[in-house]
C-alpha positions in Angstrom: 24.8 -30.3 -32.8 22.1 -30.5 -30.2 20.6 -27.5 -28.6 19.1 -26.8 -25.1 16.8 -23.9 -24.2 17.9 -21.9 -21.2 16.7 -18.7 -19.5 19.2 -15.8 -19.7 18.8 -12.3 -18.1 17.5 -9.8 -20.7 20.3 -7.2 -20.1 22.9 -10.0 -20.8 21.1 -10.9 -24.1 21.0 -7.2 -25.0 24.7 -6.9 -24.4 25.3 -10.0 -26.4 23.2 -8.7 -29.3 25.3 -5.5 -29.5 28.6 -7.4 -29.3 27.4 -9.9 -31.8 26.7 -7.2 -34.4 30.2 -5.8 -33.9 31.9 -9.1 -34.2 29.7 -10.6 -37.0 28.3 -13.4 -34.8 24.8 -14.5 -33.9 23.6 -13.7 -30.4 23.8 -17.5 -29.6 27.4 -17.5 -31.0 28.3 -14.5 -28.9 27.0 -16.1 -25.7 28.8 -19.3 -26.5 32.0 -17.4 -27.2 31.7 -15.5 -23.8 31.1 -18.8 -22.1 34.2 -20.4 -23.7 36.3 -17.4 -22.7 35.0 -17.5 -19.1 35.6 -21.2 -18.8 39.1 -20.9 -20.2 39.8 -17.9 -17.8 38.7 -20.0 -14.8 40.8 -22.9 -15.9 43.8 -20.6 -16.6 43.7 -17.8 -14.0 47.3 -16.7 -14.9 46.2 -15.7 -18.5 44.5 -12.4 -19.3 41.0 -12.7 -20.7 41.9 -10.7 -23.8 44.7 -13.2 -24.6 42.2 -16.1 -24.1 39.7 -14.4 -26.4 42.2 -13.7 -29.1 43.5 -17.2 -28.9 40.0 -18.6 -29.3 39.3 -16.3 -32.2 42.5 -17.3 -34.0 41.4 -21.0 -33.9 38.3 -20.1 -35.9 40.3 -18.4 -38.6 40.7 -20.2 -41.9 44.1 -21.8 -42.3 44.2 -21.9 -46.1 46.0 -18.6 -46.4 48.3 -19.0 -43.4 52.0 -19.3 -43.6 53.7 -22.1 -41.8 55.5 -21.2 -38.6 59.3 -21.0 -39.0 61.2 -20.5 -35.8 64.2 -18.2 -35.9 67.4 -20.2 -35.7 70.2 -19.0 -33.5 72.6 -19.0 -36.4 70.6 -16.3 -38.2 70.8 -13.9 -35.2 73.6 -11.3 -35.2 76.5 -12.1 -32.9 
């Protein structure tokens, strides 16, 4: 992965540093996450930012322990 140096306002870096600690990310990782959420929010204005953030976080979770999705069938619902 290539990197690029950019200037970012000190208060934003400070906020990212605090959020990164709470979410077990690096400051760079937190800023990248915020950028992805913002980009997805602009691309999907009908979705809430919290839904976008949770969706992005779920894609990073390991799939080894996950159960396969099984849709409910109409026959198993009570009449």
